[in-house]
N, CA, C and O atoms as CSV, one atom per row, in Angstrom:
chain,resi,resn,atom,element,x,y,z
A,1,UNK,N,N,-2.198,-14.807,-6.101
A,1,UNK,CA,C,-1.953,-13.773,-5.105
A,1,UNK,C,C,-3.237,-13.572,-4.306
A,1,UNK,O,O,-4.320,-13.443,-4.877
A,2,UNK,N,N,-3.106,-13.547,-2.991
A,2,UNK,CA,C,-4.284,-13.443,-2.138
A,2,UNK,C,C,-4.777,-12.019,-1.986
A,2,UNK,O,O,-5.966,-11.754,-2.162
A,3,UNK,N,N,-3.877,-11.092,-1.661
A,3,UNK,CA,C,-4.342,-9.726,-1.369
A,3,UNK,C,C,-3.382,-8.681,-1.918
A,3,UNK,O,O,-2.163,-8.850,-1.895
A,4,UNK,N,N,-3.962,-7.611,-2.407
A,4,UNK,CA,C,-3.204,-6.435,-2.843
A,4,UNK,C,C,-3.607,-5.270,-1.953
A,4,UNK,O,O,-4.794,-4.990,-1.784
A,5,UNK,N,N,-2.627,-4.601,-1.392
A,5,UNK,CA,C,-2.861,-3.414,-0.579
A,5,UNK,C,C,-2.434,-2.212,-1.408
A,5,UNK,O,O,-1.287,-2.126,-1.847
A,6,UNK,N,N,-3.357,-1.291,-1.619
A,6,UNK,CA,C,-3.093,-0.103,-2.432
A,6,UNK,C,C,-3.124,1.117,-1.532
A,6,UNK,O,O,-4.095,1.358,-0.815
A,7,UNK,N,N,-2.043,1.882,-1.585
A,7,UNK,CA,C,-1.921,3.086,-0.753
A,7,UNK,C,C,-1.608,4.259,-1.664
A,7,UNK,O,O,-0.640,4.224,-2.424
A,8,UNK,N,N,-2.429,5.299,-1.587
A,8,UNK,CA,C,-2.182,6.526,-2.339
A,8,UNK,C,C,-1.496,7.515,-1.399
A,8,UNK,O,O,-1.922,7.718,-0.263
A,9,UNK,N,N,-0.429,8.119,-1.901
A,9,UNK,CA,C,0.386,8.999,-1.070
A,9,UNK,C,C,0.527,10.375,-1.713
A,9,UNK,O,O,0.662,10.502,-2.930
A,10,UNK,N,N,0.493,11.395,-0.867
A,10,UNK,CA,C,0.808,12.740,-1.319
A,10,UNK,C,C,1.370,13.536,-0.141
A,10,UNK,O,O,0.634,13.934,0.762
A,11,UNK,N,N,2.672,13.757,-0.166
A,11,UNK,CA,C,3.372,14.561,0.850
A,11,UNK,C,C,3.147,14.077,2.281
A,11,UNK,O,O,2.930,14.875,3.194
A,12,UNK,N,N,3.201,12.756,2.461
A,12,UNK,CA,C,3.063,12.180,3.805
A,12,UNK,C,C,4.178,11.153,4.050
A,12,UNK,O,O,3.925,10.063,4.563
A,13,UNK,N,N,5.392,11.508,3.684
A,13,UNK,CA,C,6.512,10.571,3.716
A,13,UNK,C,C,6.663,9.851,5.050
A,13,UNK,O,O,6.831,8.631,5.070
A,14,UNK,N,N,6.609,10.568,6.150
A,14,UNK,CA,C,6.844,9.945,7.454
A,14,UNK,C,C,5.683,9.039,7.862
A,14,UNK,O,O,5.902,7.958,8.408
A,15,UNK,N,N,4.453,9.473,7.602
A,15,UNK,CA,C,3.303,8.615,7.874
A,15,UNK,C,C,3.353,7.363,7.001
A,15,UNK,O,O,3.101,6.254,7.471
A,16,UNK,N,N,3.681,7.557,5.731
A,16,UNK,CA,C,3.732,6.439,4.795
A,16,UNK,C,C,4.774,5.417,5.221
A,16,UNK,O,O,4.515,4.216,5.144
A,17,UNK,N,N,5.933,5.853,5.662
A,17,UNK,CA,C,6.982,4.928,6.102
A,17,UNK,C,C,6.494,4.064,7.264
A,17,UNK,O,O,6.731,2.857,7.287
A,18,UNK,N,N,5.818,4.680,8.219
A,18,UNK,CA,C,5.284,3.919,9.357
A,18,UNK,C,C,4.198,2.948,8.900
A,18,UNK,O,O,4.144,1.808,9.360
A,19,UNK,N,N,3.347,3.399,8.007
A,19,UNK,CA,C,2.287,2.555,7.471
A,19,UNK,C,C,2.875,1.335,6.764
A,19,UNK,O,O,2.420,0.210,6.973
A,20,UNK,N,N,3.883,1.561,5.930
A,20,UNK,CA,C,4.489,0.462,5.182
A,20,UNK,C,C,5.146,-0.558,6.102
A,20,UNK,O,O,5.072,-1.760,5.849
A,21,UNK,N,N,5.781,-0.091,7.157
A,21,UNK,CA,C,6.373,-1.019,8.135
A,21,UNK,C,C,5.291,-1.891,8.757
A,21,UNK,O,O,5.460,-3.104,8.877
A,22,UNK,N,N,4.183,-1.278,9.152
A,22,UNK,CA,C,3.085,-2.027,9.766
A,22,UNK,C,C,2.475,-3.027,8.791
A,22,UNK,O,O,2.191,-4.165,9.162
A,23,UNK,N,N,2.274,-2.607,7.550
A,23,UNK,CA,C,1.672,-3.497,6.554
A,23,UNK,C,C,2.613,-4.654,6.238
A,23,UNK,O,O,2.165,-5.796,6.132
A,24,UNK,N,N,3.892,-4.385,6.088
A,24,UNK,CA,C,4.838,-5.461,5.806
A,24,UNK,C,C,4.879,-6.473,6.942
A,24,UNK,O,O,4.946,-7.677,6.695
A,25,UNK,N,N,4.839,-6.007,8.166
A,25,UNK,CA,C,4.833,-6.917,9.312
A,25,UNK,C,C,3.577,-7.783,9.289
A,25,UNK,O,O,3.652,-8.994,9.497
A,26,UNK,N,N,2.438,-7.173,9.039
A,26,UNK,CA,C,1.180,-7.910,9.021
A,26,UNK,C,C,1.079,-8.856,7.823
A,26,UNK,O,O,0.325,-9.828,7.875
A,27,UNK,N,N,1.818,-8.592,6.755
A,27,UNK,CA,C,1.753,-9.417,5.549
A,27,UNK,C,C,2.670,-10.640,5.617
A,27,UNK,O,O,2.642,-11.472,4.710
A,28,UNK,N,N,3.469,-10.766,6.652
A,28,UNK,CA,C,4.371,-11.916,6.743
A,28,UNK,C,C,3.570,-13.214,6.716
A,28,UNK,O,O,2.625,-13.390,7.484
A,29,UNK,N,N,3.958,-14.112,5.828
A,29,UNK,CA,C,3.275,-15.385,5.678
A,29,UNK,C,C,2.034,-15.330,4.801
A,29,UNK,O,O,1.347,-16.338,4.638
A,30,UNK,N,N,1.739,-14.167,4.237
A,30,UNK,CA,C,0.574,-13.983,3.369
A,30,UNK,C,C,1.077,-13.767,1.940
A,30,UNK,O,O,2.039,-13.031,1.723
A,31,UNK,N,N,0.436,-14.397,0.986
A,31,UNK,CA,C,0.782,-14.171,-0.409
A,31,UNK,C,C,0.111,-12.872,-0.854
A,31,UNK,O,O,-1.051,-12.869,-1.261
A,32,UNK,N,N,0.845,-11.791,-0.773
A,32,UNK,CA,C,0.259,-10.507,-1.096
A,32,UNK,C,C,1.275,-9.529,-1.641
A,32,UNK,O,O,2.467,-9.819,-1.743
A,33,UNK,N,N,0.766,-8.361,-1.987
A,33,UNK,CA,C,1.609,-7.303,-2.528
A,33,UNK,C,C,1.143,-5.970,-1.969
A,33,UNK,O,O,-0.011,-5.803,-1.575
A,34,UNK,N,N,2.077,-5.026,-1.949
A,34,UNK,CA,C,1.787,-3.654,-1.542
A,34,UNK,C,C,2.095,-2.767,-2.731
A,34,UNK,O,O,3.173,-2.850,-3.319
A,35,UNK,N,N,1.143,-1.918,-3.081
A,35,UNK,CA,C,1.310,-0.991,-4.195
A,35,UNK,C,C,1.128,0.418,-3.646
A,35,UNK,O,O,0.105,0.731,-3.037
A,36,UNK,N,N,2.131,1.265,-3.865
A,36,UNK,CA,C,2.031,2.668,-3.475
A,36,UNK,C,C,1.959,3.504,-4.740
A,36,UNK,O,O,2.807,3.401,-5.626
A,37,UNK,N,N,0.927,4.336,-4.806
A,37,UNK,CA,C,0.795,5.295,-5.900
A,37,UNK,C,C,1.068,6.661,-5.296
A,37,UNK,O,O,0.284,7.167,-4.493
A,38,UNK,N,N,2.190,7.253,-5.691
A,38,UNK,CA,C,2.533,8.577,-5.165
A,38,UNK,C,C,2.113,9.648,-6.161
A,38,UNK,O,O,2.497,9.616,-7.330
A,39,UNK,N,N,1.321,10.594,-5.678
A,39,UNK,CA,C,0.750,11.653,-6.512
A,39,UNK,C,C,1.680,12.859,-6.628
A,39,UNK,O,O,1.288,13.983,-6.316
A,40,UNK,N,N,2.905,12.622,-7.073
A,40,UNK,CA,C,3.882,13.696,-7.311
A,40,UNK,C,C,4.206,14.477,-6.042
A,40,UNK,O,O,4.214,15.708,-6.043
A,41,UNK,N,N,4.472,13.752,-4.965
A,41,UNK,CA,C,4.842,14.397,-3.699
A,41,UNK,C,C,6.097,15.238,-3.867
A,41,UNK,O,O,6.966,14.933,-4.684
A,42,UNK,N,N,6.175,16.295,-3.083
A,42,UNK,CA,C,7.350,17.174,-3.097
A,42,UNK,C,C,8.136,17.077,-1.797
A,42,UNK,O,O,9.021,17.895,-1.544
A,43,UNK,N,N,7.819,16.083,-0.972
A,43,UNK,CA,C,8.475,15.940,0.332
A,43,UNK,C,C,9.585,14.894,0.344
A,43,UNK,O,O,10.072,14.527,1.413
A,44,UNK,N,N,9.988,14.411,-0.823
A,44,UNK,CA,C,11.055,13.424,-0.907
A,44,UNK,C,C,10.586,11.983,-0.870
A,44,UNK,O,O,11.408,11.068,-0.829
A,45,UNK,N,N,9.294,11.769,-0.883
A,45,UNK,CA,C,8.762,10.406,-0.852
A,45,UNK,C,C,9.366,9.551,-1.961
A,45,UNK,O,O,9.831,8.441,-1.704
A,46,UNK,N,N,9.364,10.053,-3.178
A,46,UNK,CA,C,9.791,9.274,-4.342
A,46,UNK,C,C,11.281,8.943,-4.330
A,46,UNK,O,O,11.692,7.956,-4.940
A,47,UNK,N,N,12.085,9.737,-3.658
A,47,UNK,CA,C,13.522,9.464,-3.636
A,47,UNK,C,C,13.963,8.721,-2.377
A,47,UNK,O,O,14.908,7.934,-2.429
A,48,UNK,N,N,13.305,8.955,-1.266
A,48,UNK,CA,C,13.745,8.366,-0.004
A,48,UNK,C,C,13.145,6.995,0.298
A,48,UNK,O,O,13.844,6.124,0.818
A,49,UNK,N,N,11.882,6.786,-0.013
A,49,UNK,CA,C,11.222,5.556,0.431
A,49,UNK,C,C,11.421,4.335,-0.466
A,49,UNK,O,O,11.610,3.246,0.075
A,50,UNK,N,N,11.393,4.435,-1.784
A,50,UNK,CA,C,11.572,3.215,-2.581
A,50,UNK,C,C,12.838,2.414,-2.257
A,50,UNK,O,O,12.768,1.186,-2.226
A,51,UNK,N,N,13.981,3.044,-2.017
A,51,UNK,CA,C,15.143,2.225,-1.651
A,51,UNK,C,C,14.993,1.519,-0.292
A,51,UNK,O,O,15.586,0.464,-0.070
A,52,UNK,N,N,14.201,2.107,0.607
A,52,UNK,CA,C,13.989,1.494,1.922
A,52,UNK,C,C,12.969,0.352,1.867
A,52,UNK,O,O,12.953,-0.511,2.744
A,53,UNK,N,N,12.131,0.352,0.849
A,53,UNK,CA,C,11.083,-0.652,0.691
A,53,UNK,C,C,11.118,-1.212,-0.734
A,53,UNK,O,O,10.210,-0.959,-1.526
A,54,UNK,N,N,12.175,-1.976,-1.057
A,54,UNK,CA,C,12.371,-2.415,-2.449
A,54,UNK,C,C,11.371,-3.470,-2.933
A,54,UNK,O,O,11.245,-3.670,-4.141
A,55,UNK,N,N,10.664,-4.144,-2.034
A,55,UNK,CA,C,9.726,-5.181,-2.474
A,55,UNK,C,C,8.344,-4.619,-2.807
A,55,UNK,O,O,7.471,-5.340,-3.290
A,56,UNK,N,N,8.160,-3.346,-2.548
A,56,UNK,CA,C,6.874,-2.701,-2.814
A,56,UNK,C,C,6.832,-2.232,-4.260
A,56,UNK,O,O,7.841,-1.782,-4.805
A,57,UNK,N,N,5.655,-2.339,-4.881
A,57,UNK,CA,C,5.460,-1.792,-6.224
A,57,UNK,C,C,5.209,-0.298,-6.074
A,57,UNK,O,O,4.262,0.113,-5.404
A,58,UNK,N,N,6.050,0.505,-6.693
A,58,UNK,CA,C,5.923,1.960,-6.638
A,58,UNK,C,C,5.436,2.475,-7.977
A,58,UNK,O,O,6.018,2.174,-9.019
A,59,UNK,N,N,4.377,3.244,-7.944
A,59,UNK,CA,C,3.896,3.951,-9.129
A,59,UNK,C,C,4.053,5.432,-8.805
A,59,UNK,O,O,3.299,5.994,-8.011
A,60,UNK,N,N,5.043,6.048,-9.432
A,60,UNK,CA,C,5.388,7.439,-9.139
A,60,UNK,C,C,4.814,8.330,-10.234
A,60,UNK,O,O,5.303,8.341,-11.363
A,61,UNK,N,N,3.783,9.065,-9.886
A,61,UNK,CA,C,3.107,9.937,-10.833
A,61,UNK,C,C,3.909,11.223,-11.059
A,61,UNK,O,O,4.609,11.690,-10.161
A,62,UNK,N,N,3.802,11.782,-12.248
A,62,UNK,CA,C,4.444,13.060,-12.569
A,62,UNK,C,C,3.589,14.252,-12.184
A,62,UNK,O,O,4.074,15.381,-12.107
A,63,UNK,N,N,2.300,13.988,-11.939
A,63,UNK,CA,C,1.388,15.048,-11.526
A,63,UNK,C,C,0.374,14.469,-10.544
A,63,UNK,O,O,0.161,13.258,-10.496
A,64,UNK,N,N,-0.238,15.340,-9.772
A,64,UNK,CA,C,-1.265,14.923,-8.841
A,64,UNK,C,C,-2.599,14.892,-9.586
A,64,UNK,O,O,-3.249,15.919,-9.781
A,65,UNK,N,N,-2.979,13.699,-9.991
A,65,UNK,CA,C,-4.216,13.528,-10.751
A,65,UNK,C,C,-5.426,13.337,-9.840
A,65,UNK,O,O,-6.552,13.212,-10.321
A,66,UNK,N,N,-5.201,13.313,-8.550
A,66,UNK,CA,C,-6.291,13.151,-7.598
A,66,UNK,C,C,-6.334,11.770,-6.982
A,66,UNK,O,O,-5.754,10.814,-7.498
A,67,UNK,N,N,-7.033,11.689,-5.870
A,67,UNK,CA,C,-7.108,10.473,-5.073
A,67,UNK,C,C,-7.783,9.324,-5.823
A,67,UNK,O,O,-7.260,8.210,-5.844
A,68,UNK,N,N,-8.914,9.576,-6.425
A,68,UNK,CA,C,-9.662,8.513,-7.106
A,68,UNK,C,C,-8.875,7.936,-8.285
A,68,UNK,O,O,-8.796,6.717,-8.440
A,69,UNK,N,N,-8.301,8.794,-9.103
A,69,UNK,CA,C,-7.519,8.313,-10.252
A,69,UNK,C,C,-6.299,7.524,-9.797
A,69,UNK,O,O,-5.928,6.532,-10.424
A,70,UNK,N,N,-5.679,7.959,-8.718
A,70,UNK,CA,C,-4.513,7.239,-8.195
A,70,UNK,C,C,-4.922,5.848,-7.695
A,70,UNK,O,O,-4.209,4.872,-7.929
A,71,UNK,N,N,-6.057,5.755,-7.014
A,71,UNK,CA,C,-6.546,4.447,-6.571
A,71,UNK,C,C,-6.828,3.549,-7.766
A,71,UNK,O,O,-6.500,2.362,-7.740
A,72,UNK,N,N,-7.430,4.098,-8.808
A,72,UNK,CA,C,-7.706,3.310,-10.012
A,72,UNK,C,C,-6.419,2.845,-10.682
A,72,UNK,O,O,-6.359,1.735,-11.212
A,73,UNK,N,N,-5.400,3.681,-10.661
A,73,UNK,CA,C,-4.108,3.298,-11.239
A,73,UNK,C,C,-3.506,2.129,-10.456
A,73,UNK,O,O,-2.978,1.183,-11.041
A,74,UNK,N,N,-3.595,2.209,-9.128
A,74,UNK,CA,C,-3.113,1.107,-8.303
A,74,UNK,C,C,-3.903,-0.169,-8.539
A,74,UNK,O,O,-3.336,-1.261,-8.561
A,75,UNK,N,N,-5.207,-0.033,-8.714
A,75,UNK,CA,C,-6.056,-1.191,-8.949
A,75,UNK,C,C,-5.697,-1.905,-10.244
A,75,UNK,O,O,-5.735,-3.134,-10.305
A,76,UNK,N,N,-5.348,-1.149,-11.277
A,76,UNK,CA,C,-4.981,-1.786,-12.550
A,76,UNK,C,C,-3.673,-2.568,-12.434
A,76,UNK,O,O,-3.430,-3.490,-13.213
A,77,UNK,N,N,-2.828,-2.202,-11.465
A,77,UNK,CA,C,-1.563,-2.909,-11.264
A,77,UNK,C,C,-1.694,-4.072,-10.289
A,77,UNK,O,O,-0.756,-4.853,-10.135
A,78,UNK,N,N,-2.836,-4.199,-9.634
A,78,UNK,CA,C,-3.027,-5.194,-8.580
A,78,UNK,C,C,-3.324,-6.576,-9.148
A,78,UNK,O,O,-3.978,-6.716,-10.181
A,79,UNK,N,N,-2.826,-7.595,-8.447
A,79,UNK,CA,C,-3.030,-8.978,-8.866
A,79,UNK,C,C,-3.759,-9.808,-7.818
A,79,UNK,O,O,-4.006,-10.993,-8.040
A,80,UNK,N,N,-4.107,-9.217,-6.690
A,80,UNK,CA,C,-4.713,-9.973,-5.604
A,80,UNK,C,C,-6.174,-10.329,-5.834
A,80,UNK,O,O,-6.896,-9.636,-6.551
A,81,UNK,N,N,-6.594,-11.428,-5.210
A,81,UNK,CA,C,-8.009,-11.808,-5.221
A,81,UNK,C,C,-8.825,-10.843,-4.373
A,81,UNK,O,O,-10.003,-10.608,-4.644
A,82,UNK,N,N,-8.190,-10.287,-3.345
A,82,UNK,CA,C,-8.809,-9.282,-2.497
A,82,UNK,C,C,-8.009,-7.994,-2.617
A,82,UNK,O,O,-6.793,-8.020,-2.804
A,83,UNK,N,N,-8.704,-6.869,-2.506
A,83,UNK,CA,C,-8.070,-5.554,-2.597
A,83,UNK,C,C,-8.357,-4.790,-1.311
A,83,UNK,O,O,-9.495,-4.762,-0.842
A,84,UNK,N,N,-7.339,-4.178,-0.750
A,84,UNK,CA,C,-7.512,-3.290,0.398
A,84,UNK,C,C,-6.957,-1.927,0.023
A,84,UNK,O,O,-5.763,-1.785,-0.238
A,85,UNK,N,N,-7.826,-0.927,-0.004
A,85,UNK,CA,C,-7.397,0.455,-0.189
A,85,UNK,C,C,-7.122,0.999,1.202
A,85,UNK,O,O,-8.004,0.987,2.061
A,86,UNK,N,N,-5.906,1.474,1.427
A,86,UNK,CA,C,-5.487,1.883,2.756
A,86,UNK,C,C,-4.912,3.290,2.710
A,86,UNK,O,O,-4.102,3.605,1.839
A,87,UNK,N,N,-5.326,4.125,3.635
A,87,UNK,CA,C,-4.759,5.469,3.729
A,87,UNK,C,C,-3.358,5.395,4.326
A,87,UNK,O,O,-3.092,4.524,5.154
A,88,UNK,N,N,-2.462,6.287,3.926
A,88,UNK,CA,C,-1.068,6.205,4.370
A,88,UNK,C,C,-0.850,6.576,5.838
A,88,UNK,O,O,0.251,6.383,6.353
A,89,UNK,N,N,-1.846,7.090,6.512
A,89,UNK,CA,C,-1.691,7.415,7.931
A,89,UNK,C,C,-2.291,6.331,8.827
A,89,UNK,O,O,-2.593,6.574,9.996
A,90,UNK,N,N,-2.460,5.130,8.261
A,90,UNK,CA,C,-3.065,4.016,8.987
A,90,UNK,C,C,-1.992,3.057,9.491
A,90,UNK,O,O,-1.067,2.700,8.762
A,91,UNK,N,N,-2.130,2.649,10.742
A,91,UNK,CA,C,-1.280,1.609,11.309
A,91,UNK,C,C,-2.177,0.420,11.619
A,91,UNK,O,O,-3.128,0.536,12.392
A,92,UNK,N,N,-1.873,-0.714,11.021
A,92,UNK,CA,C,-2.700,-1.898,11.234
A,92,UNK,C,C,-2.014,-2.828,12.228
A,92,UNK,O,O,-0.789,-2.822,12.346
A,93,UNK,N,N,-2.809,-3.632,12.946
A,93,UNK,CA,C,-2.233,-4.574,13.907
A,93,UNK,C,C,-1.450,-5.680,13.215
A,93,UNK,O,O,-1.642,-5.956,12.030
A,94,UNK,N,N,-0.578,-6.295,13.967
A,94,UNK,CA,C,0.343,-7.315,13.455
A,94,UNK,C,C,-0.368,-8.511,12.822
A,94,UNK,O,O,0.134,-9.067,11.846
A,95,UNK,N,N,-1.516,-8.916,13.350
A,95,UNK,CA,C,-2.224,-10.105,12.845
A,95,UNK,C,C,-3.436,-9.753,11.988
A,95,UNK,O,O,-4.308,-10.593,11.763
A,96,UNK,N,N,-3.489,-8.529,11.520
A,96,UNK,CA,C,-4.658,-8.035,10.791
A,96,UNK,C,C,-5.033,-8.926,9.605
A,96,UNK,O,O,-6.175,-9.375,9.505
A,97,UNK,N,N,-4.093,-9.181,8.722
A,97,UNK,CA,C,-4.406,-9.926,7.501
A,97,UNK,C,C,-4.752,-11.374,7.800
A,97,UNK,O,O,-5.670,-11.917,7.186
A,98,UNK,N,N,-4.055,-12.012,8.715
A,98,UNK,CA,C,-4.370,-13.396,9.072
A,98,UNK,C,C,-5.789,-13.493,9.623
A,98,UNK,O,O,-6.530,-14.416,9.285
A,99,UNK,N,N,-6.165,-12.538,10.474
A,99,UNK,CA,C,-7.498,-12.575,11.065
A,99,UNK,C,C,-8.587,-12.260,10.042
A,99,UNK,O,O,-9.621,-12.928,10.011
A,100,UNK,N,N,-8.363,-11.265,9.221
A,100,UNK,CA,C,-9.395,-10.895,8.247
A,100,UNK,C,C,-9.557,-11.977,7.179
A,100,UNK,O,O,-10.677,-12.244,6.743
A,101,UNK,N,N,-8.467,-12.600,6.755
A,101,UNK,CA,C,-8.563,-13.660,5.759
A,101,UNK,C,C,-9.206,-14.914,6.360
A,101,UNK,O,O,-9.948,-15.618,5.675
A,102,UNK,N,N,-8.931,-15.191,7.615
A,102,UNK,CA,C,-9.593,-16.320,8.289
A,102,UNK,C,C,-11.095,-16.066,8.379
A,102,UNK,O,O,-11.887,-16.981,8.156
A,103,UNK,N,N,-11.491,-14.857,8.697
A,103,UNK,CA,C,-12.899,-14.501,8.760
A,103,UNK,C,C,-13.568,-14.682,7.396
A,103,UNK,O,O,-14.646,-15.267,7.299
A,104,UNK,N,N,-12.925,-14.180,6.356
A,104,UNK,CA,C,-13.484,-14.287,5.006
A,104,UNK,C,C,-13.620,-15.751,4.605
A,104,UNK,O,O,-14.624,-16.139,4.007
A,105,UNK,N,N,-12.632,-16.556,4.926
A,105,UNK,CA,C,-12.687,-17.977,4.560
A,105,UNK,C,C,-13.779,-18.729,5.323
A,105,UNK,O,O,-14.335,-19.698,4.806
A,106,UNK,N,N,-14.090,-18.296,6.539
A,106,UNK,CA,C,-15.162,-18.923,7.321
A,106,UNK,C,C,-16.537,-18.574,6.779
A,106,UNK,O,O,-17.487,-19.342,6.931
A,107,UNK,N,N,-16.640,-17.422,6.153
A,107,UNK,CA,C,-17.946,-16.953,5.695
A,107,UNK,C,C,-17.977,-16.922,4.180
A,107,UNK,O,O,-18.993,-16.554,3.591
């Protein structure tokens, strides 16, 4: 696996949905995975989004243990050679991963 994208979420369902769409588009043709760690959101994230994004690894916490612990939980589930920690309100360009991986391979 080339890259693991880890996103920690807490009550940002609409931002997260847009972020996941952008990441999935940018990941086309890349051997990678997306891991979402939800910190016990109360906005319906855990019930509404997993069915819309079935290829994503969902780690649904029962309590909000904090941002750092959630990132560490996602990291333990990651299999990629590279790790990208991404905030859920981020929209990445369509060719982001291809360009960044090409840069890394050149250097």
